[in-house]
N, C-alpha and C positions, 0 to 999 in steps of 0.2 A: 600356226597353232602348235606345231611340234616344238618350236623353240621356247614356247611358253612353259612347257613341262619337261624340257630337256630330253625329248624323245630321241633315242639312239636305236636305229634298226638292228644293230649288232647286239644290243642288250635291251630288248623291249620291256623286260619285267622289272625295271627299276622302280623303287617306291614312288618317286615323283611322277614317272610316266603312268603308273597305275592310278595314282590319285587323279591325274588328268583325264584318264579314260573314264573313271567313275564320275567325275564332275561333268564331263561332256555328255555322257549317256544319261545322267540324271537330269541335266538341264534340257536336253532334247526331249526326253520323255515327259517332263513337266510342261514344256511348251506345247507339245502335241495334246496332252491331256487338257490343258486350258483351252486350246482351240476347239477340241471336240465338245467340251462342256459348254462353251459359248454357243456353238452351233446347235446343240440340243436345247439350250434355253430359248433360242430364237425360234426354232422349228416347232410349230404348234402340232403336237401329236398327242391326241387323247382318244378316248373310246369312240366318240361320234366321228372324228376325222378318220380313224382307222376303218370303221365300218363303211364310211362313204368311199374311201379309196379301194376297199375290197370289192364293193359293188361295181365301181367303175372298171376295175380289172376284169371282173367276171363278164361284164358287158363287152369289153374289148376282145376277150378270148372267144366269146360266142360269135362275134362278128368275124374274127380272123380265122376261126376254125374251118378247115377244109370240109366240104360237104360230102 
């Protein structure tokens, strides 16, 4: 990847290297955003599901609580 943008450790601030850093970080951020958006679209989280999960957690805590 470093040869793609002519990265030189002795002069890391060259314009082509900076453009590569920006392109890489933008691409990585975009990919992670797309993955998270897809997972949120698949995961069914609405008000009734949230209330059900909260009730289940409360029941588990009641059972697991030390006497």
